[in-house]
N, C-alpha and C positions, 0 to 999 in steps of 0.2 A: 593381323586382326586385333581388335580391341579386347583387352582382358578386364575382368571385373574384380573388384576388391570390396570387402565388407566395410561399409561406412555407416555411421549412425548420424541421422540428421533430425533436427527439431522440426516438427510439422507446423509449429506456430510461427517461428521467425526464420528458419532456414539454417540455424547454427549447426555445424557439423563437428564430429569428433570420431576418433578411431575406436573408442571404447564406449560401451553403453553406459548411460547415466540416467538415474531416475528423475533428475531435475536438470532442466536446460541451463547451461552456463551463461547464456545471453539474456533471455527474457525471464528466467527464473520460474518457468511454468513446470508443473509436475506431470509426468506421464506423457510427455509429447515427443520424446526422443525415440525414434523407430529405426529399424535396420533397413537400409536401402542398398541397392547394388549400384556402385558408382563406376562408370566406365572410364578406363584410363588407356593411354596409348593413342594410336592413330585411329581416327574416325573419319567417316566420309563427310564431305562438306555438303551443306544444304544447297539444293539446286533451286534457282528462281523458276517461278511458274508464269505461264502466259496469262495475262489479265484480260478479262472480257470488258466490253464497253460499259457494262453495268457497274463493274467494280473499279473502273479507272478513276484515278484521283481527279477532282474537279477544282476549279478556282473557287475560292471562298465567296466571291461575289455572286457565283452562279448557284449556290446552295439555297434551296427553298426552306423557309422556316415555318410554313403553315402547319406541318405535321408536328412541330415541336411546341405548339402553343399550349397554354394551360387550359384545361377543361375543368370547370367547377365540379366538385363532388357533391354539392348540395348542403354541406356543412361549412358555414362561413368561417368559424374559428379554425377548423382544420385546413381550409384553403389558405387562410392567412399565414399559417406556419409554412405551408408548401410553396408560398410565393404567388398564389393566385389560383391554384388548382393542380390537378394531376396531369402530367405530361405523358403523351403516348410513348411507350417503350421505356418508361422510367422504372427503376427498381427502388422501392422505398422500404426501408427497414424500420419497424416500430418496436422499441424495446421498453421494458418496464418490469417492475416487481410483480410476483404472482398475486393475483387478486385485485390489481389496481384498476382493471377495466379495459384492457387492450382488446379482448375479443368483443366486448360490448360496443366499443367505439368502432371497430372495423365492421361489425355487423350492421351498425347504423349507416356507415359509409356505403356498404354494399346495397342496403335498402334504398338509400337516396339515389344512387346511380341507377339502380334497376327501375326506380320510379320514373326516371327520365327517359326510359325506353331503351337503355343499353343493357345488354346481357352480362351478368356477373356470375363467375364461378367461385364459390367459397369452399375451399378444401380445408376440412378440419382433421387434423391428425392426432388430436388429443381428446375429442369428444365424439359421440355418436351423432348421426343425423337427427335422431329424435330429440336429443338434448338441445341441439342448436335450434330446432323447430320450436321447442317450448320457450326458449329465451326470445326468439323472434316474435312469438305470439304475445309474450308479456310486454315487449318493448314496441310493438306495432311495426315490425319490420317484415311483414309478409308481403312479398311481391312476386308476381308470376315470372318475372325475368331474372329472379335470383335462384340459382341452382346450387344445391349442396352435395358434397361428396366427402365421405369419411375414408381417406386413403393415407397410407404411410409409405407406399412404394413410389419412387420417382417416376418409373416407367408408366405406371398406371395413371399417375397425375397427368403426364404428357398425353396419354390416350384420352383422358377426359377433356383436355384442352382441344384436341383434334375433333372430338365429337361435339362438344358444346359450342366451340368457337366464341369465347366470351370477349367482351370489350374491356374487362377488368378481371384479374386473377388475384385472389387472396389466399395465402397459405399460412395456416395457423397450427403449428409453428415450424420454422425451418430446422430446428434441432431435433424434431421427432420424425422427420422424413429421411429415408435411407435409399441408397442406390446400390444395385447389384454389381456395379462396375468398380466399387470401392470396398475395401475390407474394413472391418470394424463395426461397432455398434452405432445406432443412431445417436447423434450428438457429439461424437468424437470429431476431432479437427479434420480428419480426412473425409469423413462423410459430409460434414457441414460445407467443406470447400467444394466437393463434387456436386452436391445438391444445389448450392447457391450459384455456382458457375453455370450449371445447366439451365436453371430457371432464368438467369439473367441473359444468357445467350438467346433463349427462346423469346424473351421480352424484346430484345433488340432486333431480332430477325423479323418478328411479326408485328412490331410496333404495339405490343401488348403491355400495358402497365401492370406491374406486379407489386403487391403489398405483402411483405414478409413480416411475421411476428418473430422476435428474437428474445430468448431468455436472458436473464442477467445473473451474474454471480453474487455472492454474499456482500461484496464490496461495491455493488452497483454497476460494474462494467458489463458490457455485452459478452455473453458466454461464447466460446468457440474461438477460432483463429481470428487474428486481427485482420486477416485478408478479407473477411466478410464485410467489414466496414469500408474497406478500400474498393471493393467491387461494386457496391450499391451506389446509387446516385444521391439518395437522401437518407439520412439517419435521424429519426425522431425519437425522443425520449418521453414516455408517458409517466408522469410522476404525481404523487399526492400522498397525503397522510390517510391511513385507513380509518383514523378516528374522525375525520371530517369528510364532507362530501365534495370538496373542491379538488379538481384535477387540473394539471397543467401539461401542455404538449409543447416541447421545445425542439428546435431543429439544431442538432449538433453538426450536421453537414448537409449542404444543399447546393447542388450544382445548377439549380434553376431559379434560385431566389436567395433572399437574405437568411442569415442564421441568427438574427437577433429578435425574431418575432416569437411571441408566446400566445398560445391558444388556451382559453379558460373554459372549463366544463364543470358541470355539477352532476354527481351521481344521484339519481332519484329512483323511486320505486318503479317507474315506467321506463327506466333505462338511463341514458346519458343525455343531458341537455346543455345547449350552448349558454354561455354567460357573456354576451357582448359587452356589457358594462359592469365589471366586477367591483366598482368603486365602493359600493355600500356593504360588501361582504366582510370587510375588515374593520368596521367601525361599530361602536356601541350606539344604540339608539333608544329613544323613549325614556330617558332619565335626565336628571339635572346634573350640572357640572359637579364633579367630585375631585378631590385632590389625588395626585399621582397619575394623571393621564395626560397624554399629549399626542397629537396627530402628526405623523410625518408623511412625506410623499416618496414612496419607493419606486424604483425603476425596474420593471420586469420586462426584459427585452426592449421594445420601443414603447411600452405602455407605462404610464405614470399612475400608480395606484396609491390612494391614501390608506395608511395603515395606522391604527391606534396602538400606542405603546402604553402599557400600564405598569406602575411601580408601586411597591409597598415597602415602607421603611418602619421597622419595629425595633424598639430598644431591647437590648439583651445584656445579660451579665456573663455570658459565656466568654471564655478567653479568645475563642476564634469565631467571630461573627459569621453567619451563614450568607452565602451568595448563591441564590437559586434563580436560574434563568430558564425561559422557555421561548423558543423562536428567535433568539438572538445569540450572538457569539459570546460565550462566557469570558473570554480573554478581553474583548473590547469593553464589556461591562465593568470588569475589574479595573481597566485603565481609566474609564470615565469616572468611576468612583474616586480613584486616586487624584485625578485632575480636579474634581469638584472639591475634594477635601483640601487640596494644596492651593488651587488657583481661584476658586470661587467662594472661599470663606466658610464652607461647611465643615468646620473643625471637628465636630463630634460624629461625623458620618461613619468613621471607622469603629464606633461603638454600637452600631445598629446592624440588625439583619436586613438585607436588601433582597427583595424579590422583584424580578422584571419579567414581563411576559407580553406577548402580542395577542391581538384579538383575531379570531377566525382561523388559527392554526397556521398562518403564514410565517415563513422564515425570512428574516432580514439578515443577509450576509454582506451587504455593502456598507461602507463607512458613512454613507449619507444619512443614516439614521442616528448617528452619534448625538447630535444636538437634541433631538426629540427624547432620547433616552436620558440625557442629562437634565432636561427640563422636567421630565416626569419624576425623576428621582428627587430633584430639588423641591418640586411641588409636594411630593409625599413627605419629605423631610420636614418641611415647614407647614404642612397641612393647609396649603392654599390651592384652591381649585383654579386650573388654567381655563380660560374661556373656550367655549366650543368653537368660536370663529378664529382660533389661533392654530397655525401649523408651523412646524419647524423642520428644517433639513439642513445638514452641513456636517462636515467632518471636523472632529476635534483633535488637535495636536497635543503633545505632552506639555507644550508651553502655554496651553490654555487658549490658543487661537482657534477661530472658526475658519476652516479652509473651504474653498469652493468645491462643488461636486459636479459631476457630469450632468448634462441636460437640465441645468438650473432653470432656464426659461420655460421648458416644458413642464417641469414640476410646479413652478409658480402659476402657470396658466391653468393647470389642472386643479390646483388648490383654489384659485379664484373662481373657476367654473362651479366648484362644489360649495361655494359660499364662505370660504375662509378669507376674511378680509385682512387679518393680521398675520404676516409671514415673517418668521425669524430665519435668516439665512446668513450668508457671509458678510452682509452689511452690518451685522451686530458687532463684528470685530473680535470679540473675546467671549468665552463661555460665561464669564462673570457678568458681562453686560447683557448677554442674552437671557440669563436667568433673572437678573434684576428687571429686565423689560417684561418678561413673562409674569413675574410676581406683581409688578406695578399694574399690569392689565387685569390682575385677578383680585385686587383689593380696593378698599375705599380710601378716602383722603387720610384718615387717621392712621391706617395701617401702612399707607405709603410713606409716612414720616418714619415709622418704625423700620420699614424696609431700607430707607435711605440711611438710617443710622446703622443698620446691619451691614 
């Protein structure tokens, strides 16, 4: 007979040890090492079972794909991220920080699907039915085919699914649902694993698409075991700054479509609204040209978005000039300032305070915005306004060269579509030539002579 010995195993990654530890030695997670009984010795072998005709393996050419087609949810931006719509039997995980608008988005998805004649079951484990009803009345999401249930027990949720027989199931959130078959409090790794596995199994057996809401930790990663992300078919991240109304939905994993699409939304008093063309959200309007501004074309997923970069250069007598940035990488701004001072002839830039920011709260993390930042700083330093019809994108090296960026043709086409006739890119060659070209476009004949002498 097999005998058991006491072994401790991490519920997060499976790391095992003979002694209990408060922190896993493999994944470095706290409180995930639990005592399990590991069988040793001789065990009985697993016996093969007789397969019925329904479960017999079939040739791949005989498999029908009609049931796996995308069905639109009614929200174009959300369907863009999913690859065209919601697939029957798909398990979709939506994560995001508290208060970013996950419940509002999913309630709008439920209302749009219910408006199309399909029954939707919205299970809220964090709010009461009355609270969801008030939010639905405010956002205009009242539909007769939308059913609400406030449940935290997994078995009760499965009973609701049997009674309602919905075409779409939404669970908000998976960390607050518990199962009597697993020990521990809701949200612990064992509970999250049991709840998610059961819901995904039901989704696959009944061809029922399931939307799960997931909490995130303080560092932005999805809370719970990593197995949760491996089990689901699609992992979407809902992100945005609380100080602004703009929200983005990104696909971190998608078995039915691309992972480089981005959906844009705007939080309003009536709920959440789609932004099919967000090009004008990150640009200043209604003013004359001022120094220290330059437009770049950033790439968000497959979208090319024009973003205005603003810079302010102020002389200072402090021994350590300030470098304050908002929406851009501080280290890249420091590197660009050094390149401008050494390669572009701005000798006294190190004696000035430099402030760099983006318009609209967007964050620029790609190196394609280097050239626009450099032009904006040079424009502020020399107090020369860059024309509104000029856009710049390109990566700057330490040697002062302008390097090519990805999707350059798409960026240029988007800039021309929006009316930017002068484009600074890799053809400028160097940052010194790009700055000179921008300054030449911003000044008159007499000032051009001074720029040439500079």
